[in-house]
Backbone atoms as SQL, in Angstrom:
CREATE TABLE atoms (id INTEGER PRIMARY KEY, chain TEXT, resi INTEGER, resn TEXT, atom TEXT, x REAL, y REAL, z REAL);
INSERT INTO atoms VALUES
  (1, 'A', 1, 'MET', 'N', -5.988, -6.051, -7.529),
  (2, 'A', 1, 'MET', 'CA', -6.748, -5.075, -6.857),
  (3, 'A', 1, 'MET', 'C', -8.230, -5.336, -7.496),
  (4, 'A', 2, 'ASN', 'N', -8.732, -6.604, -7.591),
  (5, 'A', 2, 'ASN', 'CA', -10.367, -6.683, -8.054),
  (6, 'A', 2, 'ASN', 'C', -10.377, -6.180, -9.225),
  (7, 'A', 3, 'GLY', 'N', -9.327, -6.249, -10.157),
  (8, 'A', 3, 'GLY', 'CA', -9.646, -5.631, -11.601),
  (9, 'A', 3, 'GLY', 'C', -9.837, -4.189, -11.686),
  (10, 'A', 4, 'GLU', 'N', -9.595, -3.349, -10.754),
  (11, 'A', 4, 'GLU', 'CA', -9.655, -2.188, -10.873),
  (12, 'A', 4, 'GLU', 'C', -8.345, -1.428, -10.436),
  (13, 'A', 5, 'ILE', 'N', -7.941, -0.314, -11.051),
  (14, 'A', 5, 'ILE', 'CA', -6.551, 0.190, -10.849),
  (15, 'A', 5, 'ILE', 'C', -6.583, 1.238, -9.576),
  (16, 'A', 6, 'ASP', 'N', -5.644, 0.943, -8.870),
  (17, 'A', 6, 'ASP', 'CA', -5.288, 1.826, -7.552),
  (18, 'A', 6, 'ASP', 'C', -4.882, 3.391, -7.959),
  (19, 'A', 7, 'LEU', 'N', -5.935, 4.020, -8.480),
  (20, 'A', 7, 'LEU', 'CA', -5.470, 5.248, -8.853),
  (21, 'A', 7, 'LEU', 'C', -4.884, 6.297, -7.698),
  (22, 'A', 8, 'GLU', 'N', -5.320, 6.025, -6.252),
  (23, 'A', 8, 'GLU', 'CA', -4.541, 6.490, -5.189),
  (24, 'A', 8, 'GLU', 'C', -3.382, 6.386, -5.234),
  (25, 'A', 9, 'LEU', 'N', -2.921, 5.242, -5.213),
  (26, 'A', 9, 'LEU', 'CA', -1.507, 4.577, -5.180),
  (27, 'A', 9, 'LEU', 'C', -0.648, 5.302, -6.330),
  (28, 'A', 10, 'TYR', 'N', -1.183, 5.386, -7.715),
  (29, 'A', 10, 'TYR', 'CA', -0.808, 5.805, -8.713),
  (30, 'A', 10, 'TYR', 'C', -0.665, 7.502, -8.659),
  (31, 'A', 11, 'THR', 'N', -1.508, 8.147, -7.977),
  (32, 'A', 11, 'THR', 'CA', -1.425, 9.558, -7.798),
  (33, 'A', 11, 'THR', 'C', -0.237, 9.897, -6.651),
  (34, 'A', 12, 'ILE', 'N', -0.077, 9.244, -5.604),
  (35, 'A', 12, 'ILE', 'CA', 0.903, 9.555, -4.704),
  (36, 'A', 12, 'ILE', 'C', 2.196, 9.257, -5.067),
  (37, 'A', 13, 'SER', 'N', 2.150, 8.038, -5.767),
  (38, 'A', 13, 'SER', 'CA', 3.493, 7.722, -6.316),
  (39, 'A', 13, 'SER', 'C', 4.217, 8.645, -7.539),
  (40, 'A', 14, 'ILE', 'N', 3.268, 9.227, -8.411),
  (41, 'A', 14, 'ILE', 'CA', 3.491, 10.299, -9.475),
  (42, 'A', 14, 'ILE', 'C', 4.055, 11.608, -8.593),
  (43, 'A', 15, 'ILE', 'N', 3.257, 11.911, -7.375),
  (44, 'A', 15, 'ILE', 'CA', 3.689, 13.202, -6.779),
  (45, 'A', 15, 'ILE', 'C', 4.930, 12.913, -5.966),
  (46, 'A', 16, 'ARG', 'N', 5.024, 11.820, -5.629),
  (47, 'A', 16, 'ARG', 'CA', 6.651, 11.580, -4.693),
  (48, 'A', 16, 'ARG', 'C', 7.523, 11.731, -5.670),
  (49, 'A', 17, 'LEU', 'N', 7.396, 11.013, -6.714),
  (50, 'A', 17, 'LEU', 'CA', 8.326, 11.083, -7.707),
  (51, 'A', 17, 'LEU', 'C', 8.633, 12.442, -8.461),
  (52, 'A', 18, 'ASN', 'N', 7.678, 13.270, -8.476),
  (53, 'A', 18, 'ASN', 'CA', 7.783, 14.716, -8.974),
  (54, 'A', 18, 'ASN', 'C', 8.715, 15.215, -7.879),
  (55, 'A', 19, 'ASN', 'N', 8.271, 15.284, -7.063),
  (56, 'A', 19, 'ASN', 'CA', 8.870, 15.948, -5.671),
  (57, 'A', 19, 'ASN', 'C', 10.499, 15.665, -5.444),
  (58, 'A', 20, 'THR', 'N', 10.662, 14.040, -5.978),
  (59, 'A', 20, 'THR', 'CA', 11.950, 13.763, -5.733),
  (60, 'A', 20, 'THR', 'C', 13.034, 14.200, -6.922),
  (61, 'A', 21, 'LEU', 'N', 12.287, 14.138, -8.345),
  (62, 'A', 21, 'LEU', 'CA', 13.065, 14.732, -9.288),
  (63, 'A', 21, 'LEU', 'C', 13.236, 16.429, -9.352),
  (64, 'A', 22, 'GLU', 'N', 12.598, 16.892, -8.383),
  (65, 'A', 22, 'GLU', 'CA', 12.559, 18.349, -8.050),
  (66, 'A', 22, 'GLU', 'C', 13.856, 18.402, -7.057),
  (67, 'A', 23, 'LYS', 'N', 13.637, 17.715, -5.937),
  (68, 'A', 23, 'LYS', 'CA', 14.864, 17.773, -4.885),
  (69, 'A', 23, 'LYS', 'C', 16.002, 17.432, -5.516),
  (70, 'A', 24, 'LEU', 'N', 15.939, 16.624, -6.534),
  (71, 'A', 24, 'LEU', 'CA', 17.495, 16.132, -7.320),
  (72, 'A', 24, 'LEU', 'C', 18.091, 17.420, -7.542),
  (73, 'A', 25, 'GLU', 'N', 17.442, 18.219, -8.277),
  (74, 'A', 25, 'GLU', 'CA', 17.643, 19.371, -9.043),
  (75, 'A', 25, 'GLU', 'C', 18.170, 20.750, -7.993),
  (76, 'A', 26, 'THR', 'N', 17.731, 20.535, -6.994),
  (77, 'A', 26, 'THR', 'CA', 17.994, 21.568, -5.873),
  (78, 'A', 26, 'THR', 'C', 18.605, 21.157, -4.474),
  (79, 'A', 27, 'SER', 'N', 18.991, 20.173, -4.327),
  (80, 'A', 27, 'SER', 'CA', 19.454, 19.384, -3.036),
  (81, 'A', 27, 'SER', 'C', 20.804, 18.891, -3.200),
  (82, 'A', 28, 'GLN', 'N', 21.549, 18.939, -2.146),
  (83, 'A', 28, 'GLN', 'CA', 22.750, 18.149, -2.239),
  (84, 'A', 28, 'GLN', 'C', 22.630, 16.960, -1.285),
  (85, 'A', 29, 'ASN', 'N', 21.780, 16.661, -0.494),
  (86, 'A', 29, 'ASN', 'CA', 21.305, 15.635, 0.359),
  (87, 'A', 29, 'ASN', 'C', 21.077, 14.401, -0.365),
  (88, 'A', 30, 'ASN', 'N', 22.199, 13.377, -0.649),
  (89, 'A', 30, 'ASN', 'CA', 21.977, 12.404, -1.380),
  (90, 'A', 30, 'ASN', 'C', 21.236, 11.051, -0.476),
  (91, 'A', 31, 'ASP', 'N', 21.542, 10.972, 0.631),
  (92, 'A', 31, 'ASP', 'CA', 20.467, 10.147, 1.458),
  (93, 'A', 31, 'ASP', 'C', 19.236, 10.353, 1.488),
  (94, 'A', 32, 'ASP', 'N', 18.698, 11.730, 1.505),
  (95, 'A', 32, 'ASP', 'CA', 17.211, 12.092, 1.324),
  (96, 'A', 32, 'ASP', 'C', 16.891, 11.748, 0.094),
  (97, 'A', 33, 'ILE', 'N', 17.410, 11.995, -1.055),
  (98, 'A', 33, 'ILE', 'CA', 16.831, 11.671, -2.277),
  (99, 'A', 33, 'ILE', 'C', 16.885, 10.169, -2.720),
  (100, 'A', 34, 'LYS', 'N', 18.138, 9.719, -2.157),
  (101, 'A', 34, 'LYS', 'CA', 18.023, 8.100, -2.440),
  (102, 'A', 34, 'LYS', 'C', 16.842, 7.221, -1.465),
  (103, 'A', 35, 'GLU', 'N', 16.528, 7.924, -0.525),
  (104, 'A', 35, 'GLU', 'CA', 15.238, 7.363, 0.235),
  (105, 'A', 35, 'GLU', 'C', 13.811, 7.285, -0.378),
  (106, 'A', 36, 'MET', 'N', 13.587, 8.667, -1.066),
  (107, 'A', 36, 'MET', 'CA', 12.658, 9.031, -1.910),
  (108, 'A', 36, 'MET', 'C', 12.419, 8.401, -3.306),
  (109, 'A', 37, 'PHE', 'N', 13.748, 8.052, -3.696),
  (110, 'A', 37, 'PHE', 'CA', 13.601, 7.278, -5.138),
  (111, 'A', 37, 'PHE', 'C', 13.320, 5.782, -4.700),
  (112, 'A', 38, 'LYS', 'N', 14.093, 5.297, -3.518),
  (113, 'A', 38, 'LYS', 'CA', 13.569, 3.950, -2.923),
  (114, 'A', 38, 'LYS', 'C', 12.235, 3.754, -2.807),
  (115, 'A', 39, 'GLU', 'N', 11.482, 4.796, -2.436),
  (116, 'A', 39, 'GLU', 'CA', 10.003, 4.624, -1.880),
  (117, 'A', 39, 'GLU', 'C', 9.303, 4.724, -3.221),
  (118, 'A', 40, 'SER', 'N', 9.539, 5.614, -4.010),
  (119, 'A', 40, 'SER', 'CA', 9.193, 5.548, -5.371),
  (120, 'A', 40, 'SER', 'C', 9.193, 4.242, -6.192),
  (121, 'A', 41, 'CYS', 'N', 10.319, 3.725, -6.245),
  (122, 'A', 41, 'CYS', 'CA', 10.420, 2.529, -6.762),
  (123, 'A', 41, 'CYS', 'C', 9.532, 1.268, -6.219),
  (124, 'A', 42, 'ARG', 'N', 9.472, 1.286, -4.864),
  (125, 'A', 42, 'ARG', 'CA', 8.565, 0.432, -4.243),
  (126, 'A', 42, 'ARG', 'C', 6.965, 0.733, -4.836),
  (127, 'A', 43, 'ASP', 'N', 6.788, 1.855, -4.810),
  (128, 'A', 43, 'ASP', 'CA', 5.327, 2.212, -5.027),
  (129, 'A', 43, 'ASP', 'C', 5.107, 1.718, -6.526),
  (130, 'A', 44, 'PHE', 'N', 6.090, 2.109, -7.448),
  (131, 'A', 44, 'PHE', 'CA', 5.582, 1.725, -8.897),
  (132, 'A', 44, 'PHE', 'C', 5.724, 0.192, -9.247),
  (133, 'A', 45, 'GLU', 'N', 6.729, -0.419, -8.546),
  (134, 'A', 45, 'GLU', 'CA', 6.876, -1.671, -8.789),
  (135, 'A', 45, 'GLU', 'C', 5.500, -2.550, -8.167),
  (136, 'A', 46, 'GLU', 'N', 5.126, -2.114, -6.831),
  (137, 'A', 46, 'GLU', 'CA', 3.747, -2.484, -6.490),
  (138, 'A', 46, 'GLU', 'C', 2.499, -2.424, -7.363),
  (139, 'A', 47, 'LEU', 'N', 2.383, -1.005, -7.939),
  (140, 'A', 47, 'LEU', 'CA', 1.372, -0.878, -8.851),
  (141, 'A', 47, 'LEU', 'C', 1.440, -1.744, -10.232),
  (142, 'A', 48, 'TYR', 'N', 2.580, -1.933, -10.723),
  (143, 'A', 48, 'TYR', 'CA', 2.892, -2.432, -11.626),
  (144, 'A', 48, 'TYR', 'C', 2.422, -3.949, -11.726),
  (145, 'A', 49, 'LYS', 'N', 2.625, -4.593, -10.419),
  (146, 'A', 49, 'LYS', 'CA', 2.632, -5.872, -10.087),
  (147, 'A', 49, 'LYS', 'C', 0.988, -6.332, -9.983),
  (148, 'A', 50, 'ASP', 'N', 0.413, -5.062, -9.299),
  (149, 'A', 50, 'ASP', 'CA', -0.935, -4.982, -9.373),
  (150, 'A', 50, 'ASP', 'C', -2.054, -5.279, -10.489),
  (151, 'A', 51, 'ILE', 'N', -1.307, -4.134, -11.525),
  (152, 'A', 51, 'ILE', 'CA', -1.972, -4.036, -12.816),
  (153, 'A', 51, 'ILE', 'C', -1.655, -5.352, -13.680),
  (154, 'A', 52, 'ILE', 'N', -0.730, -6.038, -13.394),
  (155, 'A', 52, 'ILE', 'CA', -0.170, -7.287, -14.169),
  (156, 'A', 52, 'ILE', 'C', -1.466, -8.384, -13.857),
  (157, 'A', 53, 'SER', 'N', -1.677, -8.030, -12.517),
  (158, 'A', 53, 'SER', 'CA', -2.400, -9.279, -11.838),
  (159, 'A', 53, 'SER', 'C', -3.821, -9.083, -12.165),
  (160, 'A', 54, 'ASP', 'N', -3.959, -7.762, -12.229),
  (161, 'A', 54, 'ASP', 'CA', -5.439, -7.460, -12.488),
  (162, 'A', 54, 'ASP', 'C', -5.722, -7.752, -14.199),
  (163, 'A', 55, 'LEU', 'N', -4.807, -7.427, -14.940),
  (164, 'A', 55, 'LEU', 'CA', -4.873, -7.791, -16.427),
  (165, 'A', 55, 'LEU', 'C', -5.117, -9.100, -16.858),
  (166, 'A', 56, 'ASN', 'N', -4.506, -10.035, -16.032),
  (167, 'A', 56, 'ASN', 'CA', -4.752, -11.554, -16.081),
  (168, 'A', 56, 'ASN', 'C', -5.921, -12.085, -15.547),
  (169, 'A', 57, 'GLY', 'N', -6.493, -11.502, -14.710),
  (170, 'A', 57, 'GLY', 'CA', -7.417, -11.772, -13.742),
  (171, 'A', 57, 'GLY', 'C', -8.910, -12.077, -14.842),
  (172, 'A', 58, 'GLU', 'N', -9.793, -12.201, -14.078),
  (173, 'A', 58, 'GLU', 'CA', -11.100, -12.765, -14.969),
  (174, 'A', 58, 'GLU', 'C', -12.030, -11.479, -15.119),
  (175, 'A', 59, 'GLU', 'N', -12.012, -10.533, -14.248),
  (176, 'A', 59, 'GLU', 'CA', -12.585, -9.211, -14.412),
  (177, 'A', 59, 'GLU', 'C', -11.725, -8.138, -14.283),
  (178, 'A', 60, 'ILE', 'N', -11.984, -7.194, -15.349),
  (179, 'A', 60, 'ILE', 'CA', -11.051, -5.985, -15.435),
  (180, 'A', 60, 'ILE', 'C', -12.056, -4.719, -15.611),
  (181, 'A', 61, 'GLN', 'N', -11.680, -3.666, -15.055),
  (182, 'A', 61, 'GLN', 'CA', -12.470, -2.706, -15.383),
  (183, 'A', 61, 'GLN', 'C', -11.888, -1.989, -16.480),
  (184, 'A', 62, 'PHE', 'N', -12.234, -2.208, -17.813),
  (185, 'A', 62, 'PHE', 'CA', -11.604, -1.771, -18.728),
  (186, 'A', 62, 'PHE', 'C', -11.547, -0.233, -18.841),
  (187, 'A', 63, 'ASN', 'N', -12.856, 0.375, -18.733),
  (188, 'A', 63, 'ASN', 'CA', -12.711, 2.060, -18.564),
  (189, 'A', 63, 'ASN', 'C', -11.808, 2.856, -17.712),
  (190, 'A', 64, 'ASP', 'N', -11.527, 1.955, -16.449),
  (191, 'A', 64, 'ASP', 'CA', -10.530, 2.446, -15.702),
  (192, 'A', 64, 'ASP', 'C', -9.085, 2.317, -16.577),
  (193, 'A', 65, 'TYR', 'N', -8.761, 1.130, -16.839),
  (194, 'A', 65, 'TYR', 'CA', -7.785, 0.819, -17.512),
  (195, 'A', 65, 'TYR', 'C', -7.352, 1.654, -18.845),
  (196, 'A', 66, 'TYR', 'N', -8.596, 1.728, -19.346),
  (197, 'A', 66, 'TYR', 'CA', -8.297, 2.657, -20.815),
  (198, 'A', 66, 'TYR', 'C', -8.006, 3.932, -20.625),
  (199, 'A', 67, 'LEU', 'N', -8.409, 4.573, -19.445),
  (200, 'A', 67, 'LEU', 'CA', -8.111, 6.141, -19.364),
  (201, 'A', 67, 'LEU', 'C', -6.621, 6.079, -18.625),
  (202, 'A', 68, 'PHE', 'N', -6.380, 5.129, -18.008),
  (203, 'A', 68, 'PHE', 'CA', -5.072, 5.139, -17.289),
  (204, 'A', 68, 'PHE', 'C', -3.924, 4.794, -18.466),
  (205, 'A', 69, 'PHE', 'N', -4.321, 4.105, -19.295),
  (206, 'A', 69, 'PHE', 'CA', -3.187, 3.847, -20.304),
  (207, 'A', 69, 'PHE', 'C', -3.341, 5.008, -21.451),
  (208, 'A', 70, 'GLU', 'N', -4.485, 5.411, -21.709),
  (209, 'A', 70, 'GLU', 'CA', -4.326, 6.673, -22.496),
  (210, 'A', 70, 'GLU', 'C', -3.677, 7.844, -21.994),
  (211, 'A', 71, 'ASN', 'N', -3.839, 7.912, -20.601),
  (212, 'A', 71, 'ASN', 'CA', -2.693, 9.079, -19.972),
  (213, 'A', 71, 'ASN', 'C', -1.404, 8.722, -19.972),
  (214, 'A', 72, 'GLY', 'N', -1.108, 7.244, -19.890),
  (215, 'A', 72, 'GLY', 'CA', 0.044, 6.589, -19.856),
  (216, 'A', 72, 'GLY', 'C', 1.120, 6.852, -21.122),
  (217, 'A', 73, 'LYS', 'N', 0.315, 6.647, -22.376),
  (218, 'A', 73, 'LYS', 'CA', 0.896, 6.971, -23.798),
  (219, 'A', 73, 'LYS', 'C', 1.370, 8.173, -23.602),
  (220, 'A', 74, 'GLN', 'N', 1.117, 9.349, -22.863),
  (221, 'A', 74, 'GLN', 'CA', 1.549, 10.525, -22.791),
  (222, 'A', 74, 'GLN', 'C', 2.755, 10.561, -21.869),
  (223, 'A', 75, 'VAL', 'N', 2.593, 10.253, -20.547),
  (224, 'A', 75, 'VAL', 'CA', 3.463, 10.482, -19.517),
  (225, 'A', 75, 'VAL', 'C', 4.798, 9.518, -19.515),
  (226, 'A', 76, 'PHE', 'N', 4.472, 8.183, -19.654),
  (227, 'A', 76, 'PHE', 'CA', 5.419, 6.986, -19.552),
  (228, 'A', 76, 'PHE', 'C', 6.550, 7.574, -20.096),
  (229, 'A', 77, 'PRO', 'N', 6.597, 7.973, -21.650),
  (230, 'A', 77, 'PRO', 'CA', 7.656, 8.247, -22.260),
  (231, 'A', 77, 'PRO', 'C', 8.609, 9.485, -21.663),
  (232, 'A', 78, 'GLN', 'N', 7.750, 10.341, -21.104),
  (233, 'A', 78, 'GLN', 'CA', 8.163, 11.568, -20.374),
  (234, 'A', 78, 'GLN', 'C', 9.368, 11.222, -19.313),
  (235, 'A', 79, 'TYR', 'N', 8.745, 10.243, -18.544),
  (236, 'A', 79, 'TYR', 'CA', 9.229, 9.731, -17.406),
  (237, 'A', 79, 'TYR', 'C', 10.713, 9.034, -17.637),
  (238, 'A', 80, 'ILE', 'N', 10.620, 8.184, -18.787),
  (239, 'A', 80, 'ILE', 'CA', 11.392, 7.387, -19.161),
  (240, 'A', 80, 'ILE', 'C', 12.845, 8.441, -19.394),
  (241, 'A', 81, 'ASP', 'N', 12.536, 9.302, -20.567),
  (242, 'A', 81, 'ASP', 'CA', 13.412, 10.461, -20.969),
  (243, 'A', 81, 'ASP', 'C', 14.279, 10.922, -19.975),
  (244, 'A', 82, 'ALA', 'N', 13.083, 11.575, -18.810),
  (245, 'A', 82, 'ALA', 'CA', 13.526, 12.199, -17.764),
  (246, 'A', 82, 'ALA', 'C', 14.724, 11.470, -16.970),
  (247, 'A', 83, 'LEU', 'N', 14.298, 10.104, -16.365),
  (248, 'A', 83, 'LEU', 'CA', 15.176, 9.213, -15.573),
  (249, 'A', 83, 'LEU', 'C', 16.235, 9.072, -16.278),
  (250, 'A', 84, 'LYS', 'N', 16.355, 8.831, -17.917),
  (251, 'A', 84, 'LYS', 'CA', 17.493, 8.395, -18.451),
  (252, 'A', 84, 'LYS', 'C', 18.540, 9.403, -18.432),
  (253, 'A', 85, 'LYS', 'N', 18.180, 10.904, -18.071),
  (254, 'A', 85, 'LYS', 'CA', 19.278, 11.839, -18.359),
  (255, 'A', 85, 'LYS', 'C', 19.562, 11.818, -16.985),
  (256, 'A', 86, 'ILE', 'N', 19.665, 11.391, -15.734),
  (257, 'A', 86, 'ILE', 'CA', 19.961, 11.308, -14.612),
  (258, 'A', 86, 'ILE', 'C', 21.069, 10.812, -14.391),
  (259, 'A', 87, 'GLU', 'N', 22.059, 11.330, -13.924),
  (260, 'A', 87, 'GLU', 'CA', 23.674, 10.685, -13.995),
  (261, 'A', 87, 'GLU', 'C', 24.220, 10.899, -12.261),
  (262, 'A', 88, 'ASN', 'N', 23.765, 9.783, -11.580),
  (263, 'A', 88, 'ASN', 'CA', 24.100, 9.729, -10.123),
  (264, 'A', 88, 'ASN', 'C', 24.277, 8.281, -9.900),
  (265, 'A', 89, 'GLU', 'N', 25.640, 8.164, -9.651),
  (266, 'A', 89, 'GLU', 'CA', 25.833, 6.586, -9.258),
  (267, 'A', 89, 'GLU', 'C', 25.163, 6.119, -7.898),
  (268, 'A', 90, 'GLU', 'N', 24.946, 6.830, -6.854),
  (269, 'A', 90, 'GLU', 'CA', 24.488, 6.404, -6.012),
  (270, 'A', 90, 'GLU', 'C', 22.907, 5.935, -6.003),
  (271, 'A', 91, 'ILE', 'N', 22.368, 6.660, -6.847),
  (272, 'A', 91, 'ILE', 'CA', 20.738, 6.002, -6.888),
  (273, 'A', 91, 'ILE', 'C', 20.703, 5.455, -8.419),
  (274, 'A', 92, 'LYS', 'N', 21.468, 4.939, -9.038),
  (275, 'A', 92, 'LYS', 'CA', 21.512, 4.472, -10.193),
  (276, 'A', 92, 'LYS', 'C', 20.568, 2.906, -10.353),
  (277, 'A', 93, 'GLU', 'N', 20.587, 2.345, -9.225),
  (278, 'A', 93, 'GLU', 'CA', 19.763, 1.291, -8.842),
  (279, 'A', 93, 'GLU', 'C', 18.421, 1.591, -9.033),
  (280, 'A', 94, 'TYR', 'N', 17.867, 2.695, -8.424),
  (281, 'A', 94, 'TYR', 'CA', 16.624, 3.076, -8.307),
  (282, 'A', 94, 'TYR', 'C', 16.208, 3.728, -9.625),
  (283, 'A', 95, 'ILE', 'N', 16.969, 4.261, -10.111),
  (284, 'A', 95, 'ILE', 'CA', 16.608, 4.996, -11.712),
  (285, 'A', 95, 'ILE', 'C', 16.425, 3.799, -12.554),
  (286, 'A', 96, 'ASP', 'N', 17.377, 2.633, -12.679),
  (287, 'A', 96, 'ASP', 'CA', 17.268, 1.760, -13.667),
  (288, 'A', 96, 'ASP', 'C', 16.004, 0.974, -13.189),
  (289, 'A', 97, 'SER', 'N', 15.559, 0.941, -11.974),
  (290, 'A', 97, 'SER', 'CA', 14.305, 0.078, -11.594),
  (291, 'A', 97, 'SER', 'C', 13.112, 0.925, -12.450),
  (292, 'A', 98, 'LEU', 'N', 13.022, 2.343, -11.935),
  (293, 'A', 98, 'LEU', 'CA', 12.039, 3.051, -12.619),
  (294, 'A', 98, 'LEU', 'C', 11.907, 3.067, -13.962),
  (295, 'A', 99, 'ILE', 'N', 13.010, 3.188, -14.509),
  (296, 'A', 99, 'ILE', 'CA', 13.203, 2.875, -16.105),
  (297, 'A', 99, 'ILE', 'C', 12.447, 1.954, -16.506),
  (298, 'A', 100, 'ASN', 'N', 12.742, 0.853, -16.040),
  (299, 'A', 100, 'ASN', 'CA', 11.986, -0.558, -16.151),
  (300, 'A', 100, 'ASN', 'C', 10.793, -0.646, -16.080),
  (301, 'A', 101, 'VAL', 'N', 10.067, -0.386, -15.049),
  (302, 'A', 101, 'VAL', 'CA', 8.698, -0.224, -14.560),
  (303, 'A', 101, 'VAL', 'C', 7.908, 0.756, -15.670),
  (304, 'A', 102, 'PHE', 'N', 8.557, 2.001, -15.963),
  (305, 'A', 102, 'PHE', 'CA', 7.821, 2.941, -16.840),
  (306, 'A', 102, 'PHE', 'C', 7.674, 2.337, -18.364),
  (307, 'A', 103, 'THR', 'N', 8.886, 1.444, -18.581),
  (308, 'A', 103, 'THR', 'CA', 8.908, 1.028, -19.932),
  (309, 'A', 103, 'THR', 'C', 8.192, -0.011, -20.121),
  (310, 'A', 104, 'ASN', 'N', 8.027, -0.926, -18.913),
  (311, 'A', 104, 'ASN', 'CA', 6.702, -1.877, -19.159),
  (312, 'A', 104, 'ASN', 'C', 5.605, -1.468, -18.999),
  (313, 'A', 105, 'LEU', 'N', 5.182, -0.388, -18.399),
  (314, 'A', 105, 'LEU', 'CA', 3.698, 0.198, -18.360),
  (315, 'A', 105, 'LEU', 'C', 3.547, 0.805, -19.502),
  (316, 'A', 106, 'ASN', 'N', 4.713, 1.444, -20.381),
  (317, 'A', 106, 'ASN', 'CA', 4.541, 1.945, -21.680),
  (318, 'A', 106, 'ASN', 'C', 4.055, 0.833, -22.636),
  (319, 'A', 107, 'LYS', 'N', 4.984, -0.089, -22.645),
  (320, 'A', 107, 'LYS', 'CA', 4.573, -1.365, -23.560),
  (321, 'A', 107, 'LYS', 'C', 3.247, -1.953, -23.370),
  (322, 'A', 108, 'ILE', 'N', 2.611, -1.901, -22.103),
  (323, 'A', 108, 'ILE', 'CA', 1.470, -2.301, -22.139),
  (324, 'A', 108, 'ILE', 'C', 0.359, -1.230, -22.600),
  (325, 'A', 109, 'SER', 'N', 0.650, 0.179, -22.325),
  (326, 'A', 109, 'SER', 'CA', -0.231, 0.904, -22.746),
  (327, 'A', 109, 'SER', 'C', -0.538, 1.284, -24.273),
  (328, 'A', 110, 'LYS', 'N', 0.921, 0.881, -24.828),
  (329, 'A', 110, 'LYS', 'CA', 0.722, 1.095, -26.477),
  (330, 'A', 110, 'LYS', 'C', -0.063, -0.424, -26.851),
  (331, 'A', 111, 'SER', 'N', -0.228, -1.309, -26.292),
  (332, 'A', 111, 'SER', 'CA', -0.938, -2.540, -26.781),
  (333, 'A', 111, 'SER', 'C', -2.493, -2.867, -25.969),
  (334, 'A', 112, 'PHE', 'N', -2.746, -1.870, -25.367),
  (335, 'A', 112, 'PHE', 'CA', -3.888, -1.932, -24.610),
  (336, 'A', 112, 'PHE', 'C', -5.134, -1.535, -25.437),
  (337, 'A', 113, 'PRO', 'N', -6.119, -2.259, -25.805),
  (338, 'A', 113, 'PRO', 'CA', -6.916, -1.903, -26.858),
  (339, 'A', 113, 'PRO', 'C', -7.647, -0.490, -26.448),
  (340, 'A', 114, 'SER', 'N', -7.642, -0.019, -27.686),
  (341, 'A', 114, 'SER', 'CA', -8.500, 1.511, -27.969),
  (342, 'A', 114, 'SER', 'C', -9.873, 1.253, -27.771),
  (343, 'A', 115, 'GLN', 'N', -10.697, 2.509, -27.613),
  (344, 'A', 115, 'GLN', 'CA', -12.021, 2.358, -27.435),
  (345, 'A', 115, 'GLN', 'C', -12.809, 1.764, -28.516),
  (346, 'A', 116, 'GLN', 'N', -12.223, 2.036, -29.525),
  (347, 'A', 116, 'GLN', 'CA', -12.967, 1.181, -30.814),
  (348, 'A', 116, 'GLN', 'C', -12.776, 0.051, -30.746),
  (349, 'A', 117, 'ASP', 'N', -11.824, -0.673, -30.362),
  (350, 'A', 117, 'ASP', 'CA', -11.386, -2.020, -30.026),
  (351, 'A', 117, 'ASP', 'C', -12.468, -2.517, -29.020),
  (352, 'A', 118, 'MET', 'N', -12.686, -1.856, -28.082),
  (353, 'A', 118, 'MET', 'CA', -13.566, -2.487, -26.876),
  (354, 'A', 118, 'MET', 'C', -14.916, -2.426, -27.392),
  (355, 'A', 119, 'VAL', 'N', -15.395, -1.720, -28.239),
  (356, 'A', 119, 'VAL', 'CA', -16.884, -1.582, -28.913),
  (357, 'A', 119, 'VAL', 'C', -16.968, -2.945, -29.819),
  (358, 'A', 120, 'LYS', 'N', -16.108, -3.311, -30.589),
  (359, 'A', 120, 'LYS', 'CA', -16.341, -4.209, -31.197),
  (360, 'A', 120, 'LYS', 'C', -16.571, -5.872, -30.707);
């Protein structure tokens, strides 16, 4: 995405995932929940691919990515933990996919340069 993170997609994806997790606790409609997890997977996989493409590109908006990954260091492990606690065979494929994406994003956030590294 031209070296710039798609914060709109990220925000929508996080909101959708949070709504899905909440609905999972309160609803018995597995078809609806399954579709919501499917959409979350699609969005986060797209976001992840865009990030990888951007980070491998020539121009990167380091300030945007720095803030994204600083926030990610906090939230990615929380989503990984929450997703690992879900025991539902009907949505296991989507849960595993989301765990994989968040794990990969978390690895990138841990290795992303700090503000001090960028100044050097």
